[in-house]
N, C-alpha and C positions, 0 to 999 in steps of 0.2 A: 779107289772107287770100285765097288763090287756089285754085281747082280747075283742074288742067291735064289735057289729054288729048293722046295721041299716036295716030297711025294704027295700025290693026291690030285684029284681033278680040280680045276679052278671053278669056283662057284660065283656067278655074277651077283648073286644075292639070295639069301635065305628068305623064308616066309616072313620073318620078323624084321627084315632089312639088314640082318647081319651079313658080313662077307667072310669068306674063308681065305686066310692068308696062305698063299702057296709060293709067291714069288716076291722078292723084296729088292729094293735098290738102296744101297748104303753108300753114303759119301759124307764123312765127318772130319771136321778140323779138330773139334773137341773130342778127344779119345776117351773121355770119362765113360766108364761102363762098357767100353768096347776093347777087345784085345788089341794091343799095339805091337808093332814090330813083326807082324805076321798075321794080320786079320784073316786073309784068305786061307792060310794054313790051318788056323784054329777052326775055321768054319768047315773046311774039308775033313779035318779029323773028327768033327761031329757028324759026319755023314751028309753034309749039305753040299750040293753042287754049286760051284762058284765060277763065274766068268768075269773077265774084265769088261768095262764099258766099251773099250776100244773094240773088243771082239764083237760086242753086241751091235755097235753102230757100223762096224766095218771101216772105221776111220781112226787113224792114230791121233793122239794129242798133237797139236801144232801150236806155233807161236809161244814156245816156252810154257805150255800149259794153259795159256789164256783161252784156248778153245779146246774143249774136250767133251762137254756134255750138250753143247748146243747143236743138236742133230735131230732131224725129223723122226728117225726110228725110235729114239729114246722118248721124245715128247709125245709121239703117238701112243706109246705104251703107257704114258701117264694120263693122257687126256681123253682117251677113247671112251665113249658112252657104250657100255657093254651090251645093253639091250637095244641099241640102235642097229637095225640090219645093215645099213650102209656102212657104219663104222666097223661092224664085225666083218663085213666082206672085205673092207680095205685092209684090216689087220691080217686076215687070212691070206689075201693076195700078196701082201708084203712079207709074210712070215714073221709077224711081230706078235709077241706075247705080252699082254699087259702086266703091269706091276700092281700088286695088291697092298703093298706097304712100302713107304718111302721114308728112310731115316737119313736126314740131311741137316747139318748145321754149317755155319758160314765162316769165312776167313775172319780172324779176330780184329776187325777194324777198330772197334771201341778201345780195346786194350792197346792197340798199336798207337793210336793218336793220343792216348792218355799220357804218353811219355813227353817230357818237357821239350826234348830236342829231336823229335821224330823228323826224319827227312821227308820231303814232299813225295819223292818217288816211292819210298817205302809205304807211305800212306796210300798212295794210288794203287800199288800192287795188292794191297789188302782190301780193295773194293771187290767183293765177290759179284760175279755176273751170272754164272751158270747155276750156282746154288740157289739164289732167290728165285730164278726161273723154274727150277725143279720143284721147289717148295710151293710156289704159287700154283703151279699146274696141278700138283697132287691135291692141294687144299681145295682148289676149284672143283676138282673131280672127286670130292670126298664121299659122294654117293657110292663110289665103286672102289675107293682106295683109302688107306689111312696114311697120314703123314705125321711123323714124329720129329720134332726139332730140338727138344731139350732132354739132356740126360736124366733130369729129374722125373721125366715121364716113363722112362724105360721099365721100371719095376711094375708099375700099374698096368702097362700094356702087356708085358710078359705074363703077368698073373692072369689077366683076362684071356689071353691066348691059351694058356695051359688049362684053365678051368672050363673052356668052352670049345674044346676040340679045334683049336686054331682059328676061331672066329672072333671078329670084333663087331660090336653092336653099332647101330646107327648113332646113338647118343655119344658113344666114345669117339667115333669118327668126326662128328660135328664139333665136339669139344677140342679135339686135336687140330681140326682145321682152323678154329678160332685162335688157338695158340699160335698156329703157323702164320696167319696173317698179321697178328700182333707182333710176332718175332721179326718178320720182314719189314713191317712198318717202323719198328724201333731201329732196325739196321739202317734203313733209308734215312730216317730222321738224323741219326748220328752223322751220316755222310753229308746230308744237306747242311747240318749245323756247322760241320767242319769247314765246308766251302764258304758258308755265309760269314763265319767269324774271321775268315781271311780277307774279306772284302768290306762290305758296309757294316757299320755298327748297328743300324736299324734296317735290316733287309726287308724287301717287299713281302716275303713270306716268313713269319716267325714260327719256326718249328722246334718243338721240344717233345720229349717222351718222358713219361713218369711211370714208375714201377711200384706196385703196392708193397709196402713194408709190413703193415699190420692193419687189421680191422680194429676200430676203436669202439669202446662200449656204447658211446653215443656222441652226438655233436655238441654244439653250443648248449643245447637243451636236450633233456632225456627223450623227447619224441622225435629227434632228428638222428638219422643214421649217419655214420661217418667212417672214414678210413684215412690212413696216412700213406702218402706216396712220396717216394724220393725221386728227384730228377735224375734221369739216366745221363751219365757222363759228368755229373757234378763231382768236384773234388771231395766234398764232404757234405753232410746234411745234419739236421738237428739231432738225429739219433745215431749217427755213424760212430762206431767205436764206443758206444755207451753201454755199460753193463748195469742192469737193475739188480740191486742186492736184496730189496725188500719192498713190500707194499702192494697195493692194488695196481691193476693195469693203468698205464698212463692214459689220460683222456685228451680230447680235442682241445679244451681250454688250457690244460696243463702244457701242451705242446706250444701253443701260442705264447704263453707266458715264459716258458723255458727258453724259447728262441730269443725273446726280448731280454731276459736276464743274462743269458750267455753273451749277447752283444755288448752289454754294459761292462761286464767284468773283463771282456776281451780288450777294452780300451786301456787297461792298466797293466803294467809290468809288476808293480809292487802288490802286496796282498790287498785284495779287494773283495767286497761283498755287495751284491745287489739283491733287493727284495722286490718282487714284482707282483702286482695284483691287477687283474683285468687289463693286462698289457701295458701298464704304466708302472714305473718304479715308485714305491712308497718309501724307499730308503736306499741309500747307497753311500759307501765310504771306502777310503783306503787308509791303511794304518801299518804299524810295524809288524803285525802278525794277523792271522785270519780271525782269531777270537776278538781282538780289538776292532777289526773292521766290521765284524758282524754286530757287535754291541753298539757301535756308533750308527750303523745303518738301521738297526732295529729301533734305536732311540728316536729316530726321525718321526715315525708314525706307528707306534705299537698297535694301535687299534686297527689300522688298515693292514698291518702285517699279519694279522690273524688269518690263517689259511692261505698264506701266500706261497710263492715259489722263490726259493732262496738259492742263489748261485754264488759259488766261491771259486777263486782261482788258486787256492792252496788246499793242501791235504787237511782233513778233519782229524784232530787228535782228541784225547779224552776230555781235556778241559773245555774245548769248544763244543764237543758233543753234549756235555752236561748243560751248557747254556742253551743249546738248541733244543734239548729235551724238555725244557720248560715251556716251550711254545707249541701251538698247533701249526704244523707245516704240511702243506699239500705235497710239495716236491722239494727234495734237497739234492743239489747238484754240485759235485766237487771232483777234483782230479784224483782223489784217493781217500781212504779211511783206515785209521788204525783199528786193529781188532777190538781193542777196548772201546773205541768210539762206536763201532757197529753194535757191540753188545748193549750199549746204552740206548742207542737210537732205535734198535729193533724191538724195544719193549713196547713201543706203540705200533699197533697192528697195521694201520692204514698209511703211514708215511711212506711215500715213494722215495727210495734212496737210490740215486743214480750216480755211477762213477764214470767220469769222463776220461777216456783213454785216447781221445782224438788229438793228435798233435798238428794236423794240417789246418790251414786256414782257408776260408772261402776265397775263390779267385777274385782278385781286385776288380777285374773287368766284367765279372758276371752281372748282368743287369738285374734290376729289381722288377718284379711283375706283380701287378694287382689286378684281380678279376673284377670286371663290371658286367652288367647285363649284356650278354652276347658278345663280349670282347675282352681284350686285355689292355691295360695301360703298362707300358714298358719304359723304364727310365734307368739312367745311371744310378748306382748306389751312392748314398750320401756317406762316403768314406773319407772325405777330406778332413784332415786334422789341422785346425787353424793354429798356427804357431804364434807365440807371443810377439815375435819379431814383425809379423805381418799386421799386428793390431795397432790401433792409433789411440793414444790418450787424448781426449778432446776437452778435458777440463783443466782448470788451473792446477788443481792438486793431482799428483800422480799416485797410483796405488803403491802401498808399501810392499815389500817382498812377500810378507805373509798374505796380504790381500791378493797379490798376483797369483800365488799358489791356489788360493781358494777360488779365485775367478776362473782360472783355467780348469780346475776340477769341476766347478759348477757348469761351465760352458760345455764340457764333454758330456756331462750327464744330461743337460738340456736337449741334446740331439736325440735322446731316446725317450723323451716325454711327449705325449700327444699334444699337438698345438691347440690352443695357445699355451705355451709352456713357460713356466716360471720356476726357477730353482734357487732356493736360499741355501747357502752353505757357510760353514765355519769349521775350522780345524780339519779340513779335507773330508767333511761328511755333510750330507744333506741334512738340513734341519727344518725344511718346509718345502713342499712341492705343490704347485698349482697346475693342474693338467686339464686339457680338453674343454676349457671354458670358451664361450663364444666371444667374450670381450677380454682383452688383455688385462685391464684393470681388475676384472673379477678373478683372473688367475693370480694376480698379485695378492688380492684380498684373501683368497683361499690358501695360498702358500703361507701367509702370515698367520691365519687361523690354525693351520696345521702345526705351527711351532708349539712345542710343549714346555719350553723353559720360561724363565722369568723375564729375560730381555734379549732382544735381537741385536743389541749394541755390538758393533765390531763384525757383524756378518756381511756377506756379499750376496749379490743377486745376479742371476743370468736370465736373459730373455731370448727365446729362440728367434724372435723377429723384432723389428723396431717398435718403439712406443709411438703410437699415433698422436698421443697427447702427453702432457707432463704429469697427468693425474696418477699414473702407475708408479713412476719413480717417486713422486711426492709421498704417496702412501707408504712406500718402502722406507724412505728416508725418515719419515715420522716414526716408524717402528724401530729404527736403529741401524739400518743398512748403511754401510760407509763406502761401498764401492759397487759399481754396476757394470756388467758387460752385456752388450747388445750389438746387433748388426749396424744400426743406424740406417739412414735412407729415407726417413720420413720427411715430408714437407715442413714438419714442425720440429725438426731436429734442434734448431736454434733455441726454441722454447724449452726443450728437454734439457739441453746443456746448461742453459741459464739457471734452471731450477736446481741442477746439481751443483753449480758454482755457488749459488746463493746459500746452499746448505753446507758447502765446504767438503763435499764428498768427491770421490774419483769416479770418472766414467770412461769406459773404453769402448771404441767401435771396432767390430771385427770385419765389417764390410761384406759379411756373408751370413745369410740366414739359414736356419735348419728346421723348416716345417716338417712335421711328421703327422700325417693324417691317418 
């Protein structure tokens, strides 16, 4: 930690509100843009007078460095109102010279606690006390001093100092003060969150910080402004480690649909494809390779797939690219592309081609948050995977092995469909999806209408919640469905099971619903 001085008289303020920087306080943990291994020597070689803060305060560091800047002489130099006669008299009487610029950043708490096995005492020692105090003091007093907290700001500040005879404008100081308060707020949020997550799952104060990643061209509609923010401290986010190869800037709606599509293909280890439109899947499949998975997913609802977001969990080769090139695609997302594939796909100007290099997964315990007017709804994420062993066959006929495979596939997909959700599947691919209807029987009817083939015979159906009446299953049975998976739990479960037994189909209860609003 160093105090530095340059020649020239201190100026409490120019006519336009600018201040002349003559004396600076430097205390940085992040050495980016600052000489390391001898900062004081480098400054002295540049003709700048340097003194240690201990010399300034007249007090040595104590308690193993826990106390070094918490001193009245230092904070008087940061907080004095220069044109207040009383403050000026106090500074003169105490022999204190004010600081015009403060360059401080903090102990790396976020990076420290990001480690999976960080020890408690290590985390505690990385809670900075003196740093935030100096930053807040200088930011509060930005009328007379500038505070710089990010290495990304160094070049712009230095450029203004060089261009204006070592002066910084009022506008610059205000912007730097805003950055400083946001910086300490983020720091305190990270600490508060760390403590909260060690205790209550739903603490009395829910604190999170979000950092802007990119301004978006518009929101859900062209007249709405929008930006994308990532959650500070999150292990990964929807655009982390994502490379854009081609196409227009990604939009607000693209991001919503991309997040939904990624969640679906993340369900499967084998090659999978999901096509999402308006935050609902209009097709999904798993297969022996990515091309077959795409073809099966697309066949579910080609009309709705027009202009959709397509996510794959396998690399795109030339053969798959040729099939994809036949369609209009808003966003294509995959873990890699062969050069020949990119050459084909980039022939269309507007397709957004994204490459997924993210190998981390979201934290299982990270809650899901939905914003409502003036508040947040916070809940556990619906990440439970219902195993076959936990399900109950409630009909006389049991599902065949093939039906079981399709039931489990459809059940996984149904968790990603807006409720009321109905998924028809056959051969590990969706063949009809009914989403977001106000009545469950209407969702069944819609899913059947979406089917493009000649017969639904041998298909299975998944419902994200119980059937309140037998009409939904009866409609599906009439269309050719031979097995149904649903949570059960209706007061009319017996009527529903009787209808299934009467038709000779299999029905499985999961005992767990998966609403998605």
